[in-house]
Residue, then its C-alpha position, 0 to 999 in steps of 0.5 A: m518529508t520534513s526531516t533531515a534524514p533521507i528516504r531510504l530507497l530500496l530497488v528490486d528489479d530483475d532487469p539491470l537498466v531498468r535499475a539504472g533508469l530508476t537510480f538515476m531518476l530517483g538517486g538526485a532527488d531531494g531527500i531520497e537515498i538509494v541504499g542497496e539493489a536486487s535483481d529477484g525477491s529471493q534476494v529480498p530478506q537479505a537486502v532487507a537486512e543489509s540496507a534497512p531500507d524505509v521504503v521498497l520498490m519492487d518490480i511485480r514479475m521476477p523469474v526466480v521469486d515474484g514481487l508479490t512473494a517478496t512482498e507478502e513475506l516481507r510485510a509478514r514480518p515485524g518492522a517491514p519497510e513500506v513497499v511500492v509495486l513497480t507494474t506494467f499493468h494497473a489492472d492486474e490480479q498480481v497487484l491487488r493481491a499485493l497491496r491486501a499483502g501490504a504494498a502501500g501502492f502500486v505505480l506503473k513503470d512509464t509513470p512520469p519520474a516526479e511521480i515515482v518521486a512523489a509515491v515514495r516521498r508519500v509511502a515514506a511519511g505514511d499515506p497511501v499512494l492509490s486515489p479511491a478512484v484508482t483502488q475502485q478501478l482495480i477492484t471492479h476490474v479484479a472482482a470479474a473473476g469472481g469470489a466477490e461474495d465469498r469475500k465480501g462475506r469474510a470482511r464483513a465478518r471482520l469488521g464486525l470485529l470493531a465498534e460501530r465508531e470504527r466502522e465509520v472511520a474504516v468507511a471514511v478511510g475506505r473513500g479516500s478522507s483523509n484524517a482531518e477530512i474524517a474528522a469532520g465529517l465525524y464530528m471528532s478529533v483528529p488524534t482521535v481519529k488517528t487512534h481509532v484508525s491505530r485500534i483498526l489496524a491492531k484488530l484487524g492485524l492489517n498493516n496499512r490504510v489501504q487495507i482497511a479502504l480494500l477491506a470495506h470495499d470488500a464488505g460493500l460499506l462503499d456503497s450509497a447505502q452503506e448498511f452494515 
């Protein structure tokens, strides 16, 4: 992040030792400022109002209001900060639900400090944390619980609202391509790709590129045939 303003980070975890460890790890990182803490999801709205964070690092399991509920409520508000979910297990239905609700990604609690710092910086810059491989692994694992066909039908109906070129961009986003890679692959300029991504988000009421990727996965458009 090239701006002189530091990334404002809010920590949310019910374990004071975890919060202390995160403060130690992240508070000394260049360009990151810890602006507040919360010990439960119920405290998140007030903490966000008071500290105006750019990014919220959110524990997914808390006793009163969990991180999933807090993420859903927070990301439904206009101008909400980005959310990175903090979890113990990556192949978790709650993690996938958090991503569907608008979280920009997740990190494991045993992730090396440098990678957590990198994740916060990426999200603050508007980039998702997840690689396509991790996203696919998560979706495949959770899809075993059922409901995949229902999700596929709903996802395809939503993507039907897009123009053909927008659907092509959505598939490319789902494959993890950068704007520059999409531009080269679809023979368009990077500003045009950005315009298409913005239109996709607006038309479908989505928060970020992770949600576009999840929708493309749900619709089955990342299979080799890519037929709609």
